[in-house]
N, C-alpha and C positions, 0 to 999 in steps of 0.2 A: 503495501500498500506505501511506504512513507517515498520508494521510487516511483511510481504513479502522479503520486503528484510531483513530484523534481520533472519529470519529464513535461506537464502538464503548464510550471510554474517557466523551465529553460526555455520553450517553444513557444508561449506567448509575450515573452518580452523578449522573443531572439527576432534581433534583423533579419530580415530573410536574405540567404542569400544561395546562390542553388550548390546543388552538390549531387554524386553520381547518387543517384537514388539507394542505388543497391548497398553501398555503401554504409549508407546511414539507418537503412533497414535493419542490414547487420550489425551495426555497432547497438541497434534501438535492441535487436533478440538479443544480445551480450546484456544490456540490463538487465531486461526479463530473464535472463537468466541467474544473475547474481538477486535480483529481487525473490525470486522461487527459493534461492537455495540458501535466503538469508546470508546472506554476505555483503550485505551494501552495509558501507559506513563512512565517517568521511571522505574518506580518500578517494575509496569508487565512485562516489558524487561527481565529487573535483573533477577527475579525473574525464566520467560522461562526459561532463557539461565542458572540459577545454574539449574534447572529442568531436564532440558532435558538432560546437560549437565551430574549430576547425576545418568538418567534411563542411556545415552551412556558409562560411565565408568565402572556398572557393567555389565556388557554384553560383547561378540564381535559382529556385524552384521559389515556388505557390506555399502558399500555409495549407493550403488544401494536400500538396504533395506530401507534407510534413505529417500532416495529422494523417495520411495516408500509408504513411511508411511506419508511419508508430502505431497504427491498428495493426498492419499485417505484422509489426514484429511480435508486437502482444501475442497473436493466433499464431504463431509459431513458438513462441515459447508457450501458449498454452499446451499446444499440440504436443509440443517436445514432451511438457511434463505430465499428460496425462499418457503418452503412450510408453516411459517407462513403467507401469503399473504400479501398485499398494509397496512401495518402500522401494521399489530401483529408480528411485529416482536418487537416490542416496550416492551410489556409485557416478549418479550424472554432476551431484554436485559438489564432488571431491575432482572428480576428473573435469568438464566445462565451467562447470562452474567455477573453482578455483584459477583456473587461464584467463574466465574473462574477467574475477577480481583485480586477480593480475595483473592485467592488461589495463584495466580502470587507473590501476597505483600506477604503475608506470608513466601512464598518460597525466596523472596529477601535478608529478612534479613539474618546473619548468626548466 
């Protein structure tokens, strides 16, 4: 929930610039993975903001495209979580979840 709120605030206030939509979707998907795996901390949030800010600044996309990317990423994350089955998400969190959190933490530093 926390990360979903951060997503909403980050993009509502972002000056819209273009991006590779696939890169933005992937980055948002990684954020969803960290959220599902309860790996969100201040460094992950900061890294997410820096990385999405970088992607958005590279190109010029519309708010509608950003919202679409966010929706697609959420659906991908939710589907992946559901595909893991009861308790099967633990390995997902130990692998992809930790990699996603580490990715954002590495982006949090200037």
